[in-house]
PDB file of N, CA, C and O in Angstrom:
ATOM      1  N   MET A   1      58.145  62.152 173.929  1.00  0.00           N
ATOM      2  CA  MET A   1      59.373  61.654 173.363  1.00  0.00           C
ATOM      3  C   MET A   1      59.536  60.154 173.634  1.00  0.00           C
ATOM      4  O   MET A   1      60.006  59.418 172.765  1.00  0.00           O
ATOM      5  N   LYS A   2      59.152  59.696 174.833  1.00  0.00           N
ATOM      6  CA  LYS A   2      59.260  58.281 175.171  1.00  0.00           C
ATOM      7  C   LYS A   2      58.348  57.447 174.271  1.00  0.00           C
ATOM      8  O   LYS A   2      58.694  56.327 173.894  1.00  0.00           O
ATOM      9  N   ARG A   3      57.178  57.999 173.927  1.00  0.00           N
ATOM     10  CA  ARG A   3      56.248  57.260 173.071  1.00  0.00           C
ATOM     11  C   ARG A   3      56.833  57.089 171.670  1.00  0.00           C
ATOM     12  O   ARG A   3      56.713  56.017 171.078  1.00  0.00           O
ATOM     13  N   ILE A   4      57.457  58.121 171.143  1.00  0.00           N
ATOM     14  CA  ILE A   4      58.048  58.039 169.812  1.00  0.00           C
ATOM     15  C   ILE A   4      59.168  56.998 169.811  1.00  0.00           C
ATOM     16  O   ILE A   4      59.267  56.193 168.885  1.00  0.00           O
ATOM     17  N   ALA A   5      60.001  57.013 170.834  1.00  0.00           N
ATOM     18  CA  ALA A   5      61.085  56.038 170.936  1.00  0.00           C
ATOM     19  C   ALA A   5      60.526  54.618 171.037  1.00  0.00           C
ATOM     20  O   ALA A   5      61.066  53.694 170.429  1.00  0.00           O
ATOM     21  N   LEU A   6      59.445  54.441 171.802  1.00  0.00           N
ATOM     22  CA  LEU A   6      58.825  53.124 171.951  1.00  0.00           C
ATOM     23  C   LEU A   6      58.236  52.657 170.623  1.00  0.00           C
ATOM     24  O   LEU A   6      58.394  51.495 170.247  1.00  0.00           O
ATOM     25  N   VAL A   7      57.569  53.544 169.924  1.00  0.00           N
ATOM     26  CA  VAL A   7      56.976  53.192 168.626  1.00  0.00           C
ATOM     27  C   VAL A   7      58.067  52.812 167.631  1.00  0.00           C
ATOM     28  O   VAL A   7      57.930  51.824 166.909  1.00  0.00           O
ATOM     29  N   LEU A   8      59.145  53.583 167.587  1.00  0.00           N
ATOM     30  CA  LEU A   8      60.249  53.266 166.681  1.00  0.00           C
ATOM     31  C   LEU A   8      60.896  51.927 167.032  1.00  0.00           C
ATOM     32  O   LEU A   8      61.223  51.143 166.141  1.00  0.00           O
ATOM     33  N   ALA A   9      61.079  51.665 168.311  1.00  0.00           N
ATOM     34  CA  ALA A   9      61.671  50.398 168.738  1.00  0.00           C
ATOM     35  C   ALA A   9      60.769  49.219 168.353  1.00  0.00           C
ATOM     36  O   ALA A   9      61.260  48.187 167.894  1.00  0.00           O
ATOM     37  N   MET A  10      59.472  49.370 168.536  1.00  0.00           N
ATOM     38  CA  MET A  10      58.522  48.309 168.170  1.00  0.00           C
ATOM     39  C   MET A  10      58.514  48.095 166.656  1.00  0.00           C
ATOM     40  O   MET A  10      58.473  46.957 166.188  1.00  0.00           O
ATOM     41  N   ALA A  11      58.554  49.185 165.896  1.00  0.00           N
ATOM     42  CA  ALA A  11      58.557  49.070 164.439  1.00  0.00           C
ATOM     43  C   ALA A  11      59.813  48.347 163.960  1.00  0.00           C
ATOM     44  O   ALA A  11      59.739  47.514 163.057  1.00  0.00           O
ATOM     45  N   MET A  12      60.951  48.653 164.548  1.00  0.00           N
ATOM     46  CA  MET A  12      62.191  47.993 164.163  1.00  0.00           C
ATOM     47  C   MET A  12      62.149  46.499 164.509  1.00  0.00           C
ATOM     48  O   MET A  12      62.579  45.657 163.720  1.00  0.00           O
ATOM     49  N   ALA A  13      61.631  46.187 165.689  1.00  0.00           N
ATOM     50  CA  ALA A  13      61.537  44.783 166.108  1.00  0.00           C
ATOM     51  C   ALA A  13      60.615  44.003 165.177  1.00  0.00           C
ATOM     52  O   ALA A  13      60.933  42.877 164.795  1.00  0.00           O
ATOM     53  N   LEU A  14      59.485  44.583 164.810  1.00  0.00           N
ATOM     54  CA  LEU A  14      58.562  43.904 163.909  1.00  0.00           C
ATOM     55  C   LEU A  14      59.168  43.738 162.518  1.00  0.00           C
ATOM     56  O   LEU A  14      58.960  42.714 161.868  1.00  0.00           O
ATOM     57  N   ALA A  15      59.910  44.732 162.065  1.00  0.00           N
ATOM     58  CA  ALA A  15      60.549  44.637 160.751  1.00  0.00           C
ATOM     59  C   ALA A  15      61.564  43.493 160.735  1.00  0.00           C
ATOM     60  O   ALA A  15      61.627  42.735 159.767  1.00  0.00           O
ATOM     61  N   VAL A  16      62.349  43.366 161.786  1.00  0.00           N
ATOM     62  CA  VAL A  16      63.352  42.302 161.858  1.00  0.00           C
ATOM     63  C   VAL A  16      62.678  40.938 161.951  1.00  0.00           C
ATOM     64  O   VAL A  16      63.058  40.016 161.229  1.00  0.00           O
ATOM     65  N   LEU A  17      61.696  40.795 162.817  1.00  0.00           N
ATOM     66  CA  LEU A  17      61.009  39.514 162.987  1.00  0.00           C
ATOM     67  C   LEU A  17      60.213  39.143 161.752  1.00  0.00           C
ATOM     68  O   LEU A  17      60.225  37.986 161.333  1.00  0.00           O
ATOM     69  N   GLY A  18      59.532  40.093 161.174  1.00  0.00           N
ATOM     70  CA  GLY A  18      58.721  39.830 159.986  1.00  0.00           C
ATOM     71  C   GLY A  18      59.557  39.404 158.801  1.00  0.00           C
ATOM     72  O   GLY A  18      59.160  38.501 158.066  1.00  0.00           O
ATOM     73  N   SER A  19      60.699  40.025 158.594  1.00  0.00           N
ATOM     74  CA  SER A  19      61.543  39.647 157.461  1.00  0.00           C
ATOM     75  C   SER A  19      62.149  38.274 157.675  1.00  0.00           C
ATOM     76  O   SER A  19      62.370  37.552 156.703  1.00  0.00           O
ATOM     77  N   GLY A  20      62.427  37.885 158.915  1.00  0.00           N
ATOM     78  CA  GLY A  20      62.948  36.548 159.190  1.00  0.00           C
ATOM     79  C   GLY A  20      61.943  35.472 158.858  1.00  0.00           C
ATOM     80  O   GLY A  20      62.302  34.428 158.313  1.00  0.00           O
ATOM     81  N   ILE A  21      60.696  35.713 159.179  1.00  0.00           N
ATOM     82  CA  ILE A  21      59.650  34.742 158.880  1.00  0.00           C
ATOM     83  C   ILE A  21      59.459  34.631 157.375  1.00  0.00           C
ATOM     84  O   ILE A  21      59.351  33.521 156.853  1.00  0.00           O
ATOM     85  N   ALA A  22      59.417  35.751 156.667  1.00  0.00           N
ATOM     86  CA  ALA A  22      59.238  35.721 155.220  1.00  0.00           C
ATOM     87  C   ALA A  22      60.422  35.063 154.530  1.00  0.00           C
ATOM     88  O   ALA A  22      60.244  34.363 153.533  1.00  0.00           O
ATOM     89  N   ALA A  23      61.611  35.273 155.036  1.00  0.00           N
ATOM     90  CA  ALA A  23      62.803  34.693 154.419  1.00  0.00           C
ATOM     91  C   ALA A  23      62.850  33.180 154.590  1.00  0.00           C
ATOM     92  O   ALA A  23      63.573  32.504 153.858  1.00  0.00           O
ATOM     93  N   ALA A  24      62.090  32.632 155.543  1.00  0.00           N
ATOM     94  CA  ALA A  24      62.099  31.190 155.785  1.00  0.00           C
ATOM     95  C   ALA A  24      61.252  30.427 154.775  1.00  0.00           C
ATOM     96  O   ALA A  24      61.263  29.197 154.790  1.00  0.00           O
ATOM     97  N   ASP A  25      60.523  31.103 153.902  1.00  0.00           N
ATOM     98  CA  ASP A  25      59.674  30.457 152.909  1.00  0.00           C
ATOM     99  C   ASP A  25      60.542  29.660 151.942  1.00  0.00           C
ATOM    100  O   ASP A  25      61.302  30.260 151.181  1.00  0.00           O
ATOM    101  N   PRO A  26      60.455  28.330 151.942  1.00  0.00           N
ATOM    102  CA  PRO A  26      61.352  27.529 151.120  1.00  0.00           C
ATOM    103  C   PRO A  26      61.081  27.654 149.622  1.00  0.00           C
ATOM    104  O   PRO A  26      61.973  27.385 148.817  1.00  0.00           O
ATOM    105  N   VAL A  27      59.874  28.054 149.233  1.00  0.00           N
ATOM    106  CA  VAL A  27      59.538  28.161 147.820  1.00  0.00           C
ATOM    107  C   VAL A  27      60.416  29.189 147.123  1.00  0.00           C
ATOM    108  O   VAL A  27      60.765  29.021 145.954  1.00  0.00           O
ATOM    109  N   ASN A  28      60.773  30.251 147.833  1.00  0.00           N
ATOM    110  CA  ASN A  28      61.573  31.320 147.244  1.00  0.00           C
ATOM    111  C   ASN A  28      63.068  31.181 147.519  1.00  0.00           C
ATOM    112  O   ASN A  28      63.843  32.067 147.161  1.00  0.00           O
ATOM    113  N   SER A  29      63.474  30.107 148.135  1.00  0.00           N
ATOM    114  CA  SER A  29      64.878  29.894 148.454  1.00  0.00           C
ATOM    115  C   SER A  29      65.692  29.600 147.195  1.00  0.00           C
ATOM    116  O   SER A  29      65.201  28.966 146.261  1.00  0.00           O
ATOM    117  N   LYS A  30      66.930  30.064 147.180  1.00  0.00           N
ATOM    118  CA  LYS A  30      67.825  29.766 146.054  1.00  0.00           C
ATOM    119  C   LYS A  30      68.152  28.281 146.000  1.00  0.00           C
ATOM    120  O   LYS A  30      68.516  27.768 144.942  1.00  0.00           O
ATOM    121  N   LYS A  31      68.027  27.582 147.128  1.00  0.00           N
ATOM    122  CA  LYS A  31      68.344  26.156 147.205  1.00  0.00           C
ATOM    123  C   LYS A  31      67.112  25.263 147.027  1.00  0.00           C
ATOM    124  O   LYS A  31      67.201  24.046 147.184  1.00  0.00           O
ATOM    125  N   ALA A  32      65.962  25.867 146.701  1.00  0.00           N
ATOM    126  CA  ALA A  32      64.713  25.105 146.626  1.00  0.00           C
ATOM    127  C   ALA A  32      64.755  24.060 145.514  1.00  0.00           C
ATOM    128  O   ALA A  32      65.167  24.339 144.388  1.00  0.00           O
ATOM    129  N   GLU A  33      64.321  22.855 145.860  1.00  0.00           N
ATOM    130  CA  GLU A  33      64.176  21.771 144.892  1.00  0.00           C
ATOM    131  C   GLU A  33      62.732  21.283 144.988  1.00  0.00           C
ATOM    132  O   GLU A  33      62.243  21.000 146.082  1.00  0.00           O
ATOM    133  N   PHE A  34      62.052  21.185 143.849  1.00  0.00           N
ATOM    134  CA  PHE A  34      60.657  20.772 143.810  1.00  0.00           C
ATOM    135  C   PHE A  34      60.564  19.331 143.351  1.00  0.00           C
ATOM    136  O   PHE A  34      61.274  18.907 142.439  1.00  0.00           O
ATOM    137  N   PHE A  35      59.672  18.575 144.001  1.00  0.00           N
ATOM    138  CA  PHE A  35      59.466  17.171 143.677  1.00  0.00           C
ATOM    139  C   PHE A  35      57.965  16.903 143.570  1.00  0.00           C
ATOM    140  O   PHE A  35      57.191  17.329 144.428  1.00  0.00           O
ATOM    141  N   ASP A  36      57.560  16.199 142.518  1.00  0.00           N
ATOM    142  CA  ASP A  36      56.181  15.726 142.418  1.00  0.00           C
ATOM    143  C   ASP A  36      56.167  14.319 142.976  1.00  0.00           C
ATOM    144  O   ASP A  36      56.896  13.448 142.503  1.00  0.00           O
ATOM    145  N   LEU A  37      55.330  14.096 143.989  1.00  0.00           N
ATOM    146  CA  LEU A  37      55.298  12.812 144.681  1.00  0.00           C
ATOM    147  C   LEU A  37      53.923  12.172 144.563  1.00  0.00           C
ATOM    148  O   LEU A  37      52.901  12.858 144.586  1.00  0.00           O
ATOM    149  N   THR A  38      53.913  10.858 144.438  1.00  0.00           N
ATOM    150  CA  THR A  38      52.672  10.093 144.451  1.00  0.00           C
ATOM    151  C   THR A  38      52.784   9.054 145.548  1.00  0.00           C
ATOM    152  O   THR A  38      53.711   8.244 145.549  1.00  0.00           O
ATOM    153  N   CYS A  39      51.853   9.073 146.472  1.00  0.00           N
ATOM    154  CA  CYS A  39      51.859   8.121 147.592  1.00  0.00           C
ATOM    155  C   CYS A  39      51.209   6.803 147.174  1.00  0.00           C
ATOM    156  O   CYS A  39      50.569   6.714 146.126  1.00  0.00           O
ATOM    157  N   ASP A  40      51.388   5.779 148.017  1.00  0.00           N
ATOM    158  CA  ASP A  40      50.805   4.466 147.746  1.00  0.00           C
ATOM    159  C   ASP A  40      49.291   4.525 147.595  1.00  0.00           C
ATOM    160  O   ASP A  40      48.706   3.730 146.860  1.00  0.00           O
ATOM    161  N   ASN A  41      48.656   5.464 148.288  1.00  0.00           N
ATOM    162  CA  ASN A  41      47.196   5.565 148.226  1.00  0.00           C
ATOM    163  C   ASN A  41      46.710   6.417 147.050  1.00  0.00           C
ATOM    164  O   ASN A  41      45.512   6.673 146.923  1.00  0.00           O
ATOM    165  N   GLY A  42      47.650   6.863 146.176  1.00  0.00           N
ATOM    166  CA  GLY A  42      47.270   7.619 144.992  1.00  0.00           C
ATOM    167  C   GLY A  42      47.283   9.131 145.164  1.00  0.00           C
ATOM    168  O   GLY A  42      47.160   9.857 144.178  1.00  0.00           O
ATOM    169  N   GLN A  43      47.428   9.622 146.386  1.00  0.00           N
ATOM    170  CA  GLN A  43      47.489  11.069 146.595  1.00  0.00           C
ATOM    171  C   GLN A  43      48.760  11.622 145.977  1.00  0.00           C
ATOM    172  O   GLN A  43      49.829  11.021 146.077  1.00  0.00           O
ATOM    173  N   GLU A  44      48.627  12.789 145.328  1.00  0.00           N
ATOM    174  CA  GLU A  44      49.773  13.429 144.698  1.00  0.00           C
ATOM    175  C   GLU A  44      50.054  14.762 145.365  1.00  0.00           C
ATOM    176  O   GLU A  44      49.133  15.499 145.718  1.00  0.00           O
ATOM    177  N   PHE A  45      51.332  15.064 145.536  1.00  0.00           N
ATOM    178  CA  PHE A  45      51.762  16.297 146.182  1.00  0.00           C
ATOM    179  C   PHE A  45      52.940  16.878 145.418  1.00  0.00           C
ATOM    180  O   PHE A  45      53.710  16.148 144.794  1.00  0.00           O
ATOM    181  N   THR A  46      53.070  18.188 145.472  1.00  0.00           N
ATOM    182  CA  THR A  46      54.309  18.836 145.067  1.00  0.00           C
ATOM    183  C   THR A  46      54.961  19.302 146.344  1.00  0.00           C
ATOM    184  O   THR A  46      54.346  20.006 147.146  1.00  0.00           O
ATOM    185  N   VAL A  47      56.207  18.912 146.536  1.00  0.00           N
ATOM    186  CA  VAL A  47      56.945  19.200 147.762  1.00  0.00           C
ATOM    187  C   VAL A  47      58.170  20.014 147.395  1.00  0.00           C
ATOM    188  O   VAL A  47      58.814  19.765 146.375  1.00  0.00           O
ATOM    189  N   VAL A  48      58.488  20.992 148.237  1.00  0.00           N
ATOM    190  CA  VAL A  48      59.715  21.764 148.056  1.00  0.00           C
ATOM    191  C   VAL A  48      60.615  21.476 149.249  1.00  0.00           C
ATOM    192  O   VAL A  48      60.172  21.483 150.397  1.00  0.00           O
ATOM    193  N   ALA A  49      61.887  21.223 148.955  1.00  0.00           N
ATOM    194  CA  ALA A  49      62.859  20.949 150.009  1.00  0.00           C
ATOM    195  C   ALA A  49      64.092  21.807 149.759  1.00  0.00           C
ATOM    196  O   ALA A  49      64.390  22.188 148.627  1.00  0.00           O
ATOM    197  N   THR A  50      64.788  22.095 150.831  1.00  0.00           N
ATOM    198  CA  THR A  50      66.008  22.894 150.723  1.00  0.00           C
ATOM    199  C   THR A  50      67.207  22.098 151.250  1.00  0.00           C
ATOM    200  O   THR A  50      68.144  22.667 151.811  1.00  0.00           O
ATOM    201  N   GLY A  51      67.164  20.811 151.065  1.00  0.00           N
ATOM    202  CA  GLY A  51      68.283  19.980 151.458  1.00  0.00           C
ATOM    203  C   GLY A  51      68.088  19.235 152.758  1.00  0.00           C
ATOM    204  O   GLY A  51      68.982  18.494 153.167  1.00  0.00           O
ATOM    205  N   GLY A  52      66.985  19.394 153.410  1.00  0.00           N
ATOM    206  CA  GLY A  52      66.758  18.695 154.670  1.00  0.00           C
ATOM    207  C   GLY A  52      65.344  18.176 154.775  1.00  0.00           C
ATOM    208  O   GLY A  52      64.504  18.457 153.920  1.00  0.00           O
ATOM    209  N   ASN A  53      65.085  17.429 155.808  1.00  0.00           N
ATOM    210  CA  ASN A  53      63.727  16.948 156.068  1.00  0.00           C
ATOM    211  C   ASN A  53      63.113  17.804 157.135  1.00  0.00           C
ATOM    212  O   ASN A  53      63.862  18.289 157.983  1.00  0.00           O
ATOM    213  N   PRO A  54      61.875  18.028 157.177  1.00  0.00           N
ATOM    214  CA  PRO A  54      60.883  17.572 156.213  1.00  0.00           C
ATOM    215  C   PRO A  54      60.794  18.508 155.016  1.00  0.00           C
ATOM    216  O   PRO A  54      61.302  19.629 155.049  1.00  0.00           O
ATOM    217  N   GLY A  55      60.150  18.041 153.970  1.00  0.00           N
ATOM    218  CA  GLY A  55      59.827  18.899 152.833  1.00  0.00           C
ATOM    219  C   GLY A  55      58.535  19.629 153.141  1.00  0.00           C
ATOM    220  O   GLY A  55      57.767  19.203 154.004  1.00  0.00           O
ATOM    221  N   HIS A  56      58.295  20.706 152.453  1.00  0.00           N
ATOM    222  CA  HIS A  56      57.075  21.488 152.653  1.00  0.00           C
ATOM    223  C   HIS A  56      56.135  21.239 151.482  1.00  0.00           C
ATOM    224  O   HIS A  56      56.549  21.306 150.325  1.00  0.00           O
ATOM    225  N   ILE A  57      54.874  20.951 151.776  1.00  0.00           N
ATOM    226  CA  ILE A  57      53.883  20.705 150.738  1.00  0.00           C
ATOM    227  C   ILE A  57      53.491  22.053 150.145  1.00  0.00           C
ATOM    228  O   ILE A  57      53.014  22.936 150.858  1.00  0.00           O
ATOM    229  N   VAL A  58      53.695  22.209 148.832  1.00  0.00           N
ATOM    230  CA  VAL A  58      53.405  23.466 148.152  1.00  0.00           C
ATOM    231  C   VAL A  58      51.903  23.727 148.193  1.00  0.00           C
ATOM    232  O   VAL A  58      51.104  22.830 147.926  1.00  0.00           O
ATOM    233  N   GLY A  59      51.524  24.961 148.527  1.00  0.00           N
ATOM    234  CA  GLY A  59      50.120  25.341 148.593  1.00  0.00           C
ATOM    235  C   GLY A  59      49.451  24.940 149.891  1.00  0.00           C
ATOM    236  O   GLY A  59      48.225  24.972 149.994  1.00  0.00           O
ATOM    237  N   SER A  60      50.240  24.561 150.880  1.00  0.00           N
ATOM    238  CA  SER A  60      49.715  24.093 152.155  1.00  0.00           C
ATOM    239  C   SER A  60      50.658  24.532 153.263  1.00  0.00           C
ATOM    240  O   SER A  60      51.780  24.967 153.003  1.00  0.00           O
ATOM    241  N   THR A  61      50.198  24.415 154.487  1.00  0.00           N
ATOM    242  CA  THR A  61      51.086  24.665 155.625  1.00  0.00           C
ATOM    243  C   THR A  61      51.666  23.356 156.146  1.00  0.00           C
ATOM    244  O   THR A  61      52.376  23.344 157.151  1.00  0.00           O
ATOM    245  N   GLY A  62      51.366  22.259 155.467  1.00  0.00           N
ATOM    246  CA  GLY A  62      51.806  20.948 155.917  1.00  0.00           C
ATOM    247  C   GLY A  62      53.230  20.625 155.525  1.00  0.00           C
ATOM    248  O   GLY A  62      53.808  21.248 154.634  1.00  0.00           O
ATOM    249  N   ASN A  63      53.783  19.640 156.207  1.00  0.00           N
ATOM    250  CA  ASN A  63      55.120  19.128 155.928  1.00  0.00           C
ATOM    251  C   ASN A  63      55.014  17.702 155.433  1.00  0.00           C
ATOM    252  O   ASN A  63      54.028  17.014 155.695  1.00  0.00           O
ATOM    253  N   PHE A  64      56.026  17.266 154.721  1.00  0.00           N
ATOM    254  CA  PHE A  64      56.084  15.912 154.198  1.00  0.00           C
ATOM    255  C   PHE A  64      57.320  15.249 154.775  1.00  0.00           C
ATOM    256  O   PHE A  64      58.443  15.682 154.518  1.00  0.00           O
ATOM    257  N   ILE A  65      57.112  14.193 155.560  1.00  0.00           N
ATOM    258  CA  ILE A  65      58.219  13.481 156.174  1.00  0.00           C
ATOM    259  C   ILE A  65      58.255  12.077 155.568  1.00  0.00           C
ATOM    260  O   ILE A  65      57.404  11.244 155.883  1.00  0.00           O
ATOM    261  N   PRO A  66      59.238  11.811 154.699  1.00  0.00           N
ATOM    262  CA  PRO A  66      59.261  10.510 154.029  1.00  0.00           C
ATOM    263  C   PRO A  66      59.662   9.381 154.973  1.00  0.00           C
ATOM    264  O   PRO A  66      60.477   9.566 155.876  1.00  0.00           O
ATOM    265  N   THR A  67      59.077   8.217 154.748  1.00  0.00           N
ATOM    266  CA  THR A  67      59.477   7.012 155.468  1.00  0.00           C
ATOM    267  C   THR A  67      60.183   6.053 154.524  1.00  0.00           C
ATOM    268  O   THR A  67      60.985   5.227 154.960  1.00  0.00           O
ATOM    269  N   SER A  68      59.891   6.157 153.231  1.00  0.00           N
ATOM    270  CA  SER A  68      60.602   5.412 152.209  1.00  0.00           C
ATOM    271  C   SER A  68      60.369   6.103 150.876  1.00  0.00           C
ATOM    272  O   SER A  68      59.425   6.879 150.731  1.00  0.00           O
ATOM    273  N   ASP A  69      61.227   5.822 149.904  1.00  0.00           N
ATOM    274  CA  ASP A  69      61.017   6.376 148.573  1.00  0.00           C
ATOM    275  C   ASP A  69      61.501   5.381 147.536  1.00  0.00           C
ATOM    276  O   ASP A  69      62.404   4.583 147.788  1.00  0.00           O
ATOM    277  N   THR A  70      60.889   5.444 146.374  1.00  0.00           N
ATOM    278  CA  THR A  70      61.298   4.636 145.237  1.00  0.00           C
ATOM    279  C   THR A  70      61.597   5.576 144.090  1.00  0.00           C
ATOM    280  O   THR A  70      60.769   6.410 143.724  1.00  0.00           O
ATOM    281  N   VAL A  71      62.773   5.441 143.529  1.00  0.00           N
ATOM    282  CA  VAL A  71      63.193   6.246 142.387  1.00  0.00           C
ATOM    283  C   VAL A  71      63.164   5.351 141.161  1.00  0.00           C
ATOM    284  O   VAL A  71      63.778   4.285 141.146  1.00  0.00           O
ATOM    285  N   ILE A  72      62.445   5.790 140.125  1.00  0.00           N
ATOM    286  CA  ILE A  72      62.364   5.023 138.889  1.00  0.00           C
ATOM    287  C   ILE A  72      62.786   5.940 137.745  1.00  0.00           C
ATOM    288  O   ILE A  72      62.179   6.988 137.527  1.00  0.00           O
ATOM    289  N   ALA A  73      63.827   5.543 137.017  1.00  0.00           N
ATOM    290  CA  ALA A  73      64.280   6.286 135.844  1.00  0.00           C
ATOM    291  C   ALA A  73      63.889   5.507 134.601  1.00  0.00           C
ATOM    292  O   ALA A  73      64.187   4.319 134.484  1.00  0.00           O
ATOM    293  N   THR A  74      63.217   6.184 133.669  1.00  0.00           N
ATOM    294  CA  THR A  74      62.796   5.529 132.433  1.00  0.00           C
ATOM    295  C   THR A  74      63.369   6.255 131.225  1.00  0.00           C
ATOM    296  O   THR A  74      63.622   7.458 131.269  1.00  0.00           O
ATOM    297  N   ASP A  75      63.568   5.509 130.153  1.00  0.00           N
ATOM    298  CA  ASP A  75      64.014   6.083 128.889  1.00  0.00           C
ATOM    299  C   ASP A  75      62.811   6.817 128.284  1.00  0.00           C
ATOM    300  O   ASP A  75      61.775   6.193 128.052  1.00  0.00           O
ATOM    301  N   PRO A  76      62.924   8.126 128.023  1.00  0.00           N
ATOM    302  CA  PRO A  76      61.774   8.869 127.510  1.00  0.00           C
ATOM    303  C   PRO A  76      61.345   8.426 126.111  1.00  0.00           C
ATOM    304  O   PRO A  76      60.196   8.640 125.724  1.00  0.00           O
ATOM    305  N   ASP A  77      62.250   7.813 125.351  1.00  0.00           N
ATOM    306  CA  ASP A  77      61.902   7.390 123.996  1.00  0.00           C
ATOM    307  C   ASP A  77      61.212   6.033 123.963  1.00  0.00           C
ATOM    308  O   ASP A  77      60.245   5.842 123.226  1.00  0.00           O
ATOM    309  N   THR A  78      61.708   5.092 124.758  1.00  0.00           N
ATOM    310  CA  THR A  78      61.174   3.725 124.716  1.00  0.00           C
ATOM    311  C   THR A  78      60.263   3.386 125.887  1.00  0.00           C
ATOM    312  O   THR A  78      59.453   2.464 125.799  1.00  0.00           O
ATOM    313  N   GLY A  79      60.394   4.134 126.993  1.00  0.00           N
ATOM    314  CA  GLY A  79      59.627   3.814 128.189  1.00  0.00           C
ATOM    315  C   GLY A  79      60.248   2.703 129.014  1.00  0.00           C
ATOM    316  O   GLY A  79      59.694   2.311 130.041  1.00  0.00           O
ATOM    317  N   ASP A  80      61.400   2.188 128.578  1.00  0.00           N
ATOM    318  CA  ASP A  80      62.087   1.126 129.325  1.00  0.00           C
ATOM    319  C   ASP A  80      62.576   1.659 130.669  1.00  0.00           C
ATOM    320  O   ASP A  80      63.058   2.788 130.762  1.00  0.00           O
ATOM    321  N   VAL A  81      62.446   0.836 131.708  1.00  0.00           N
ATOM    322  CA  VAL A  81      62.944   1.198 133.031  1.00  0.00           C
ATOM    323  C   VAL A  81      64.453   1.013 133.040  1.00  0.00           C
ATOM    324  O   VAL A  81      64.955  -0.085 132.801  1.00  0.00           O
ATOM    325  N   LEU A  82      65.172   2.093 133.317  1.00  0.00           N
ATOM    326  CA  LEU A  82      66.628   2.054 133.354  1.00  0.00           C
ATOM    327  C   LEU A  82      67.155   1.786 134.757  1.00  0.00           C
ATOM    328  O   LEU A  82      68.213   1.180 134.929  1.00  0.00           O
ATOM    329  N   LEU A  83      66.412   2.240 135.754  1.00  0.00           N
ATOM    330  CA  LEU A  83      66.851   2.139 137.139  1.00  0.00           C
ATOM    331  C   LEU A  83      65.630   2.157 138.042  1.00  0.00           C
ATOM    332  O   LEU A  83      64.696   2.923 137.808  1.00  0.00           O
ATOM    333  N   SER A  84      65.631   1.333 139.056  1.00  0.00           N
ATOM    334  CA  SER A  84      64.569   1.334 140.058  1.00  0.00           C
ATOM    335  C   SER A  84      65.198   1.017 141.407  1.00  0.00           C
ATOM    336  O   SER A  84      65.764  -0.060 141.595  1.00  0.00           O
ATOM    337  N   GLU A  85      65.102   1.950 142.340  1.00  0.00           N
ATOM    338  CA  GLU A  85      65.679   1.775 143.679  1.00  0.00           C
ATOM    339  C   GLU A  85      64.670   2.190 144.734  1.00  0.00           C
ATOM    340  O   GLU A  85      63.962   3.184 144.574  1.00  0.00           O
ATOM    341  N   THR A  86      64.611   1.427 145.807  1.00  0.00           N
ATOM    342  CA  THR A  86      63.774   1.780 146.957  1.00  0.00           C
ATOM    343  C   THR A  86      64.679   2.015 148.151  1.00  0.00           C
ATOM    344  O   THR A  86      65.582   1.226 148.430  1.00  0.00           O
ATOM    345  N   HIS A  87      64.421   3.117 148.856  1.00  0.00           N
ATOM    346  CA  HIS A  87      65.219   3.485 150.034  1.00  0.00           C
ATOM    347  C   HIS A  87      64.302   3.603 151.237  1.00  0.00           C
ATOM    348  O   HIS A  87      63.268   4.268 151.176  1.00  0.00           O
ATOM    349  N   GLN A  88      64.681   2.961 152.323  1.00  0.00           N
ATOM    350  CA  GLN A  88      63.954   3.101 153.587  1.00  0.00           C
ATOM    351  C   GLN A  88      64.640   4.207 154.393  1.00  0.00           C
ATOM    352  O   GLN A  88      65.860   4.204 154.559  1.00  0.00           O
ATOM    353  N   GLN A  89      63.849   5.136 154.882  1.00  0.00           N
ATOM    354  CA  GLN A  89      64.401   6.212 155.717  1.00  0.00           C
ATOM    355  C   GLN A  89      64.541   5.707 157.137  1.00  0.00           C
ATOM    356  O   GLN A  89      63.681   4.986 157.642  1.00  0.00           O
ATOM    357  N   ARG A  90      65.617   6.085 157.764  1.00  0.00           N
ATOM    358  CA  ARG A  90      65.853   5.696 159.158  1.00  0.00           C
ATOM    359  C   ARG A  90      64.917   6.501 160.043  1.00  0.00           C
ATOM    360  O   ARG A  90      64.887   7.729 159.966  1.00  0.00           O
ATOM    361  N   GLN A  91      64.165   5.823 160.873  1.00  0.00           N
ATOM    362  CA  GLN A  91      63.221   6.486 161.767  1.00  0.00           C
ATOM    363  C   GLN A  91      63.961   7.088 162.941  1.00  0.00           C
ATOM    364  O   GLN A  91      64.860   6.466 163.507  1.00  0.00           O
ATOM    365  N   GLN A  92      63.578   8.306 163.307  1.00  0.00           N
ATOM    366  CA  GLN A  92      64.212   8.983 164.427  1.00  0.00           C
ATOM    367  C   GLN A  92      63.985   8.171 165.705  1.00  0.00           C
ATOM    368  O   GLN A  92      62.870   7.733 165.987  1.00  0.00           O
ATOM    369  N   GLY A  93      65.053   7.981 166.463  1.00  0.00           N
ATOM    370  CA  GLY A  93      64.938   7.271 167.727  1.00  0.00           C
ATOM    371  C   GLY A  93      65.088   5.771 167.591  1.00  0.00           C
ATOM    372  O   GLY A  93      65.032   5.041 168.580  1.00  0.00           O
ATOM    373  N   ARG A  94      65.282   5.306 166.347  1.00  0.00           N
ATOM    374  CA  ARG A  94      65.470   3.867 166.130  1.00  0.00           C
ATOM    375  C   ARG A  94      66.847   3.613 165.569  1.00  0.00           C
ATOM    376  O   ARG A  94      67.379   4.435 164.823  1.00  0.00           O
ATOM    377  N   ALA A  95      67.415   2.512 165.910  1.00  0.00           N
ATOM    378  CA  ALA A  95      68.767   2.159 165.421  1.00  0.00           C
ATOM    379  C   ALA A  95      68.700   1.503 164.066  1.00  0.00           C
ATOM    380  O   ALA A  95      69.734   1.142 163.504  1.00  0.00           O
TER     381      ALA A  95
END
């Protein structure tokens, strides 16, 4: 009887822990936002974020921690640049 109780307790603990880990997957989150990013060195990534840093690199176990970003909005018909802004991210531990 003690073995059955132990097995049931272990199964319940694994079910709770396992579902918590699976639920943390940002790709399936209702708040997930996907971004296609191109770095200065030409590398391209798709990143998913749920409103905080770091973003998660899709198809990888890696994270993406931005240090700066440039947003460029263009007119899809003419190709004219409508807006261009660069933002420096505040580094942790620095004022």
